[in-house]
C-alpha positions, 0 to 999 in steps of 0.5 A, a space after each residue: 075543438 082543435 087538432 091538439 086537443 084530438 091528440 090530448 083527448 085521444 089517449 086518456 079515452 081510447 086507453 081508458 076504454 081499452 081497459 075495461 075492454 081488456 076485463 069485460 072480453 077477458 072474462 067473457 072470451 073465458 068461459 069456455 074453460 069452465 065447460 069440462 071442470 063444470 061438467 066433470 063436477 056436476 054431471 049436466 053433460 057438455 050439450 047442457 053446458 053448451 046450451 047455457 054457453 050458447 044463451 050467453 053467447 045470444 044475451 050477450 048479444 041481444 043488450 047489445 042494441 039496448 044499452 046503446 039505446 040507453 046509452 045514446 038517450 041518457 048517457 054512457 056513465 051510468 050504463 057502464 057501471 050498471 053493466 060492470 055491476 051485473 057481470 060480477 053479480 053473475 060470476 058470483 052466482 055461478 057455483 051457488 045455483 046448481 043445474 043447467 037452470 042455473 047455469 042459464 040464469 048466472 052464465 047465460 044471462 047475467 054475467 053476458 048481459 053484464 059484459 055486454 052492456 060494458 062492451 062494444 057498442 057502449 064504448 065504440 058510441 061513446 068514443 066515436 062521439 067525442 073524436 074526430 071521423 079521422 080518430 075513430 078507426 085508429 080508436 075502435 081498433 085499439 079499444 078492440 086491441 084491449 079486449 085481445 090483450 085480455 083474453 091472452 092474460 085471463 084466459 091461463 089466468 083462469 086456467 091456473 086458478 081451474 086447477 089449483 083451487 077449483 072452478 067455483 073459485 075461480 068464478 068468485 075470482 073473476 066476480 071480484 076482478 070485474 069490479 075493478 073496472 069501475 073506477 075506469 067509467 069517469 075517464 071513458 065518460 069524461 066532461 066533454 058534452 055527449 054527441 060532440 061530433 055527431 047530428 041528430 038526423 030528423 026523425 031520432 032514433 026510430 027514424 034512423 033504425 028504419 033507415 038502416 034496415 030499408 039499406 041492402 049494404 046494412 043488411 049484407 054486414 049484418 050477413 057476415 057479422 052472423 057468420 063472424 059469430 058462428 065462427 067465434 063461439 065455436 071456437 072460444 066454447 068448443 077449443 078445449 074440447 078439441 084439444 081433450 079429443 086429440 088427446 093434450 092436455 088442458 094447458 094447450 087450450 088455455 094456451 091457445 085462447 090466450 094466443 088467439 088474444 095475443 095476435 089478434 092485439 096486431 090484428 085490431 091495430 092493423 084493422 085500426 090502421 087499414 080502415 084509414 086507408 082501405 075501404 072496409 068491405 074489403 079489409 073484411 073480405 080477405 079476413 073471413 077469406 083468411 078464416 076459411 083458408 086456416 081451417 082447412 089448413 087445420 083439418 088438413 094437419 096433424 093435431 099437435 099442441 103446436 099445430 093449435 099454436 099456429 092455428 091459434 095465432 093465424 086465427 088470432 090475427 083476425 079475431 076480433 079485428 072484423 070488428 073496426 071495419 065492420 063499425 066503420 061501415 056503419 057510420 059511414 053508411 049511418 052515421 055516428 051519432 046513433 052508431 052505438 045502437 045501429 052497431 049494436 044491432 050489427 052485434 045481436 046478429 054476430 051473436 044469433 049466429 054464436 048462439 048457433 056456434 056454441 049450441 051446434 057444437 054441444 050438439 055435433 060432439 053428442 051425436 057424433 062424438 067429434 066436430 068433423 061437421 061443425 069444422 067444415 060447415 064452420 070453414 063454408 061461411 067464413 067463405 061466405 061472409 067474405 063474399 056477400 061484403 063484395 057488394 056493400 055500398 062503400 066509396 072509394 078511399 081517396 088520398 087525405 088531403 095535404 096540411 095547408 
């Protein structure tokens, strides 16, 4: 495939994958808005609902390497279709299954598994196998920006739907909206052969996984991404509760989540650009370090609506912008043939951290009436994540060769 074909293929592929992420991540990142209304009408309690949300974080990560392995083996199209159908089913069942067990099944398992299947590992793997290495970083940033734009658009819409029609009808609206991703699958899969730019290493998937976990750099990448998951899940689940504790209206929470998504569009595009010019581990160092600083500044500031909006914008720039450099590092360390699986395993570690971020936030609130110690734990872990990326083995970036 020549450079002209690369350019012709890049935009339809990247746009379709970004549009799927817009829907699946927009829905997933809006789930925290349902905590208060479900609690008000069901009496389950914040801790009980938080547990269901924490299970969702874990399941979203657990399905990533499995979905990636299936996609690596049998192709992307059917995997994405199944994921979108399961996401729609989980949202539709949420109002129909009462109690904590029902929330765990509908939100914690079904909707999380569905959105996880039609998400990072499968989409990044499909794109990486159809584009040359020089375009993969930009494509991952663009796809990531699609998910952030979905959060920016869908979170305020969900809040308005809850206020106008109740949380049950809001879930049914999300179930219908998720099906809009189905026609986009063909654009992602296309008519190009799978693994176009990826060479299968000897020993297949099993050996690739074994060699990855024998690499200390791959393990350090897991450690940093664990903290990223803790941080994001705590905020996306409990930011509405923090806003409520400060005596501010629910719209501040929904707009804060939307602002996070808006600023992460710029952050994701920047990350996609940066990994083509700087070492990915340094990009991650500065992103995680800035998060620790932003949390400390928030804690020292008056908790007004403006503070929340500024905080959301500052954090939003790095929110999911850690994904492109992380995926790029996995590709550099392990190759792209099994990227969907190996990056999926890193995402699983991310979501184990997310489980603890969502769950412990609820525990902290139930026992202490606020989230104080969680904020300090969050800042400490973000600083640790910045440091563990520095020893990762990654060659220095060299200037691209001038065209002949």
